[in-house]
C-alpha positions in Angstrom: 87.0 96.6 36.5 86.4 99.9 34.5 83.5 101.9 36.3 83.2 100.8 40.1 85.4 103.5 42.5 89.0 101.8 42.8 89.2 101.6 46.7 86.3 99.6 46.9 86.4 97.5 44.0 90.2 96.5 45.5 88.7 96.0 48.8 85.9 93.6 47.4 88.3 91.9 44.9 91.0 91.4 47.6 88.9 90.9 50.6 87.4 87.2 49.9 91.0 86.1 48.1 92.9 87.3 51.5 90.4 85.6 53.8 90.4 82.3 52.0 94.2 82.3 51.4 94.5 82.9 55.1 92.5 79.8 55.7 94.5 78.0 53.5 97.5 79.0 54.7 96.8 78.5 58.2 96.2 74.6 57.5 99.8 74.9 56.2 100.4 76.4 59.8 98.2 73.8 61.1 100.3 70.9 59.3 103.5 72.5 61.2 102.3 72.4 64.3 100.8 68.7 64.1 103.7 67.5 62.6 106.0 68.7 65.3 103.7 66.9 67.6 105.5 64.1 66.1 109.3 65.1 66.9 111.7 67.8 66.0 113.0 65.4 63.3 109.6 65.4 61.3 109.9 69.1 61.6 113.3 69.2 59.9 111.8 66.4 57.3 108.8 68.7 56.3 111.5 71.8 56.0 113.5 70.1 53.7 110.6 69.1 51.7 109.7 72.4 51.4 111.3 73.8 48.2 110.4 71.0 46.1 106.8 71.4 47.4 107.3 75.2 46.3 108.7 74.0 42.3 105.2 72.5 42.0 103.1 75.4 43.5 105.5 77.7 41.3 104.3 75.8 38.2 100.6 76.3 39.4 101.2 79.9 39.8 102.8 80.7 36.6 100.4 78.7 34.6 97.3 80.8 36.8 99.5 84.1 36.6 99.8 83.9 32.6 96.3 83.0 32.4 95.1 85.8 34.6 97.1 88.1 32.5 95.6 87.1 28.8 92.1 86.8 30.2 92.4 90.3 31.5 93.0 91.6 28.7 91.0 89.8 26.5 87.9 91.0 28.7 89.3 94.6 28.6 89.7 94.4 25.0 85.8 92.5 24.7 87.9 89.8 23.0 85.7 86.9 23.8 87.8 84.0 21.7 91.3 85.2 23.4 89.6 85.0 26.9 88.3 81.5 26.1 91.3 80.2 24.6 93.4 81.5 27.6 91.4 79.1 29.9 91.6 76.0 27.2 95.8 76.4 27.3 95.4 76.9 31.1 93.5 73.1 31.3 95.8 71.6 28.8 98.7 73.2 30.7 97.2 71.6 34.1 97.2 68.1 32.4 100.6 68.3 31.0 102.1 69.2 34.4 99.9 67.1 36.3 102.0 64.0 34.2 105.1 65.5 34.7 104.7 65.8 38.5 103.8 62.1 38.6 107.0 61.3 37.2 108.8 63.6 39.2 107.7 61.0 42.5 109.1 58.0 40.8 112.5 59.7 40.0 113.2 62.7 41.3 112.4 62.5 44.9 114.8 60.2 46.1 117.9 61.8 44.6 116.8 65.3 45.8 116.5 64.1 49.5 119.6 62.4 49.1 121.3 65.6 48.1 119.2 67.2 51.0 120.6 65.6 54.1 122.7 62.2 55.5 120.5 61.7 58.3 118.1 58.4 57.6 115.4 58.7 59.3 114.9 62.5 58.1 115.2 61.4 54.7 112.8 58.4 54.9 110.0 60.4 56.2 110.7 63.5 54.1 111.0 61.3 51.0 107.2 59.7 51.8 105.9 62.7 52.3 107.2 64.1 48.8 106.1 61.1 47.0 102.5 61.4 48.1 102.5 64.8 47.3 103.9 64.6 43.7 101.4 61.8 43.0 98.5 64.1 43.1 100.4 67.5 42.3 97.8 67.7 39.7 95.4 68.5 42.2 97.9 71.3 43.6 98.2 72.9 39.8 94.0 72.7 39.3 93.4 74.1 42.2 95.7 77.0 41.9 94.2 78.0 38.1 90.7 77.4 38.7 90.4 79.5 41.4 92.8 82.3 39.9 90.0 82.2 36.8 87.4 82.7 39.2 89.2 85.9 40.4 90.4 86.8 37.2 86.6 87.7 36.2 85.6 89.4 39.8 84.1 85.9 41.2 86.3 86.5 44.6 83.6 85.3 46.4 83.5 82.0 44.8 87.0 81.4 44.9 86.9 82.0 48.7 84.4 79.2 48.9 86.5 76.3 47.2 89.6 77.7 48.9 88.0 77.7 52.2 86.6 74.1 52.3 89.5 72.7 51.3 91.4 74.7 54.1 89.3 73.5 56.5 88.9 70.1 55.2 92.7 69.7 55.3 92.8 70.4 59.0 90.3 68.0 59.6 92.3 65.3 57.8 95.5 66.1 59.4 94.3 65.4 63.0 92.5 62.2 61.5 95.3 60.9 59.5 98.4 61.7 61.5 97.5 60.6 64.3 95.4 57.9 63.3 91.6 58.8 65.1 88.5 57.7 64.2 89.4 54.3 63.1 91.9 55.5 60.4 95.8 54.2 60.5 98.2 56.2 62.2 100.2 57.8 59.0 102.7 60.3 60.6 104.1 62.7 58.3 102.9 60.6 55.0 99.3 61.5 57.0 100.0 65.2 56.3 100.4 64.8 52.6 97.6 62.8 52.2 95.6 65.4 53.7 96.8 67.9 51.9 96.4 66.2 48.3 92.9 65.2 49.2 91.8 68.4 50.3 93.5 70.0 47.1 91.5 67.6 44.6 88.4 68.2 46.4 88.8 72.4 46.1 89.8 71.9 42.6 86.7 69.8 41.9 84.5 72.6 43.6 86.7 75.6 41.5 85.8 74.0 38.5 82.1 73.3 39.2 81.6 77.1 39.9 83.5 78.2 36.9 80.9 76.0 35.1 78.0 77.1 36.6 78.8 80.8 37.5 81.6 82.2 35.9 79.6 83.3 32.3 82.8 85.2 31.3 84.5 82.2 30.4 83.2 79.4 28.0 85.2 76.5 29.2 85.9 73.8 26.3 88.8 71.1 26.2 89.4 70.2 22.0 91.7 67.6 21.3 93.4 69.9 19.1 96.4 71.6 21.5 95.9 75.4 21.4 99.8 76.3 20.6 99.2 79.7 20.1 97.6 80.5 23.0 99.8 77.9 25.5 102.9 79.8 23.9 101.6 83.1 25.1 100.9 81.8 28.3 103.7 80.6 29.5 105.8 83.8 28.2 103.8 85.7 30.6 103.5 83.0 33.5 107.1 81.6 32.8 108.5 84.5 34.9 106.8 83.7 38.0 107.1 80.1 38.0 110.6 80.9 37.4 111.0 83.3 40.3 109.0 80.7 42.8 111.1 77.9 41.8 114.2 80.2 42.1 113.1 80.9 45.4 112.9 77.2 46.2 116.6 76.9 45.3 117.3 79.7 47.6 115.7 77.7 50.4 117.8 74.7 49.6 120.8 76.9 50.3 119.3 78.7 53.2 119.0 75.1 54.9 122.1 74.1 53.8 123.6 76.9 55.7 121.6 76.1 58.7 122.4 72.4 58.7 126.2 73.4 58.8 125.1 74.9 62.6 122.3 71.6 63.5 118.9 70.0 62.7 117.4 71.9 64.9 118.2 74.9 63.1 116.5 73.9 60.1 113.7 73.1 62.2 113.3 76.3 63.4 113.7 77.9 60.2 110.5 75.6 59.3 108.7 76.7 62.2 109.5 80.5 61.5 108.4 80.1 57.9 105.0 78.6 59.1 104.2 81.9 60.1 106.2 83.9 57.8 104.3 82.5 55.4 100.9 83.0 56.4 101.8 86.7 56.2 103.1 86.6 52.8 99.9 84.6 51.7 98.1 87.2 52.6 100.3 89.9 51.1 100.2 88.1 47.9 96.7 87.6 47.5 96.3 91.4 48.2 98.9 92.1 45.7 97.4 89.8 43.2 94.1 91.6 43.2 95.7 94.3 41.7 96.5 92.9 38.4 93.4 91.8 36.9 92.2 95.4 37.5 95.7 97.3 35.9 96.0 94.6 33.2 92.0 95.4 32.6 92.5 99.3 32.5 95.5 99.1 31.1 93.9 97.3 28.0 91.3 99.8 28.2 93.5 102.5 28.2 92.1 104.1 31.5 95.3 105.9 33.2 93.3 107.6 35.9 92.5 104.2 37.3 95.5 102.5 37.3 96.9 105.3 39.1 94.2 105.1 41.7 94.9 101.0 42.0 98.4 101.6 42.5 98.5 103.9 45.4 95.2 102.0 47.2 97.6 98.9 46.5 100.4 100.4 48.1 98.5 101.8 51.1 96.6 98.2 51.8 99.7 96.3 51.5 102.0 98.4 54.2 99.1 98.2 56.3 98.6 94.7 56.4 102.1 93.8 56.7 102.9 96.5 59.7 100.3 94.4 61.5 102.1 91.6 61.0 105.5 93.0 62.3 103.9 94.0 65.3 102.9 90.5 66.1 105.9 88.7 64.6 108.9 91.0 66.1 106.7 91.3 69.8 105.6 87.8 70.1 107.7 85.2 68.8 108.1 82.8 71.5 104.6 82.4 71.4 104.5 81.6 68.2 107.5 79.2 68.6 105.9 77.6 71.2 102.7 76.4 68.8 105.6 74.0 67.0 106.4 72.1 70.3 109.3 74.2 70.2 112.2 72.8 72.8 114.5 75.4 74.7 117.1 75.3 72.4 114.8 75.6 69.6 113.7 78.7 71.5 116.6 80.3 71.7 117.3 80.1 68.3 114.2 81.5 66.9 113.4 84.4 68.9 116.3 86.3 67.2 115.6 84.4 63.7 111.7 85.3 63.4 112.5 88.9 64.5 115.0 89.1 61.7 112.8 87.6 59.4 110.0 89.9 59.7 111.9 93.1 61.1 111.3 94.1 57.6 107.7 93.1 56.2 106.7 96.9 55.4 109.6 97.0 52.9 108.4 93.0 51.4 105.4 94.9 50.9 106.7 97.7 48.6 108.6 95.1 46.9 105.7 92.6 45.9 103.4 95.3 45.2 106.1 97.0 42.7 106.3 93.3 41.0 102.7 92.6 40.6 102.2 96.3 39.0 104.9 95.6 36.7 103.7 91.9 35.9 100.2 94.0 35.0 101.9 96.5 32.6 103.8 93.2 30.9 107.3 93.6 32.5 107.3 90.0 34.1 111.1 89.6 33.5 111.7 92.9 34.9 109.7 91.8 38.1 111.4 88.4 37.6 115.1 90.2 37.8 113.9 92.2 40.7 113.0 89.0 43.0 116.7 87.2 41.8 118.7 90.1 42.7 117.1 89.6 46.5 117.9 86.2 46.7 121.2 85.4 44.8 122.8 88.4 44.8 122.2 89.3 48.4 120.4 86.8 50.6 122.5 83.5 49.5 126.1 85.2 49.3 125.4 87.1 52.7 124.0 84.0 54.7 127.2 82.1 53.3 129.7 84.9 54.6 128.2 85.6 58.0 127.9 81.8 58.5 131.5 81.8 58.4 131.1 83.8 61.7 130.3 80.4 63.3 127.7 82.4 64.6 124.2 81.4 64.1 122.4 84.6 64.7 124.6 86.5 62.2 123.4 84.4 59.7 119.7 85.7 60.1 120.9 89.3 59.6 121.1 88.4 55.7 117.2 88.5 55.6 116.5 92.2 56.1 119.8 93.1 54.1 118.3 91.5 51.1 114.9 92.9 51.8 116.1 96.4 51.9 117.9 96.4 48.7 115.2 94.5 46.8 112.3 96.8 47.9 114.3 99.9 46.8 115.3 97.8 43.6 111.5 96.9 43.0 110.0 100.4 43.4 112.5 102.4 41.2 112.1 99.7 38.4 108.7 100.4 39.1 108.8 104.0 38.6 110.6 103.9 35.6 108.5 101.8 33.6 105.4 103.1 34.7 106.7 106.3 33.6 107.3 105.2 30.1 103.9 103.1 29.6 101.8 105.6 31.0 103.2 108.4 28.6 100.8 107.6 26.0 97.8 107.6 28.1 95.7 110.4 28.9 92.6 109.4 31.0 
C-alpha cells in the first residue's frame, strides 16, 4: 500500500475485483435473461422488486465501506487493535441486520408490493421473489462484508475466488430452478431468488474461510460483549454509503412509477436496460472502490504524492472503462434488448431508452471516482450530498415534468441531464476538499 508503484498497485487490487464483480454482475444479467423467458410480466415483477433488493445490498455495502475505511486507517497507523475492532463490529452488524431482513420478509414485502402495482399477477410474483430473498438476507450482507475484508488488506485475488464461485453457481442454479431441470421442481421467478441466496450463502462461507486462513492482517473474533465504540464509528463511516444506495432505491421506485404511467412494458424495458447498465456500473464501482483503501492508507501515513498518483490513475482507468461501455451500449442497444426476449414494442421503446441511460457514462465515471476520493478522505457526507443532488434535485423532478408531455422518449432525457450536473458537482467538491486536506501534507 505504501511502497509499490501506484499504477500497478491499483491494477493489482482492482483487476481481480473487477473480474469477480463482472462475473457476479453477469449473473444478474443472466437472472433477467432467464426470467424474461417466463413472460414480460415476470420481467416487470423483478424490476418492481429491485428497489427493495437494493436496500438490502445498501446495508451490506454500508457496513463493508465503514469497515474498509476503519481497517485501512488502522493498517496505515499500525494499529492492530483498531483493525480487529473494525472486523468484530462488522460481524456483529451482519448478524443484527440479518435478523432485521427476516422481519422485513414477514411484514414489509406485501405492503411494499401493494404500493408498487395494482396488477395482481405481477404483485404476487414479485412478492414471492422478495420473501425468499429477504428470508436469507444475511447471506447477501455477509458476502459483501467478508469479500470487502479481503480487499481491504490487498487479498483481492481471494475475493475474486468467492465472488466468481458464487456467480457461476447462481447461473447454474437459475437454469435448474427456474425451469425445473434435472429433476428439480419448476419454481419460476421464486427459483431465481432461491438461486441467488443459495449462491450468496456459499460465497459468504468461502470468503469467511479465506479471511480466517489467509488474511493474517485481521484477527477475527466474536466476543459476547458488543464493541459499541467500534460499531458506532463503523456506522458513522458507512451510513452515508448505505443511505445513498437506499435513497437510490427510492429513486428507482419513483422512476418505475413514472414509467408505469405509460405501461408495464416500459417498466420491463427499464428493468432490462438496468441489468445491462448495472453490469457496467458494477465494474466502475469495483474499480473506484479499489482506490479507497490506497488513498485511506496513504492519508493515514501522510503520503501526499501517492494519494495524488492514485487519484490520477483512478480517473484515467474509470473513464477508459466507461468509454468502452458507451461504445457498446449506444452502438448496439437492440442486440442487448433481444437477450431479454424483447417484443417489438420493447425494442421500439428500449433503443432510445438505453442510449439515453448510457450516453453520459464517461461523466458517471468522473462522478463516482470523485465520490470515492471524498469517502477515502473522510468526507462521506459530502459524497452523499452529491449523489442526492443527482437523484432528487434533477433526475426525479425532470422525469415527472417530462412525463407530462405524454411522450415516453422525453422521460429518458432526465438521465443525461442528471449525469451532467452531478459529475460537475462531484468533481468540484472533490477539488475543494482535496486542496484543504492535502495542504498540510508535504510528501
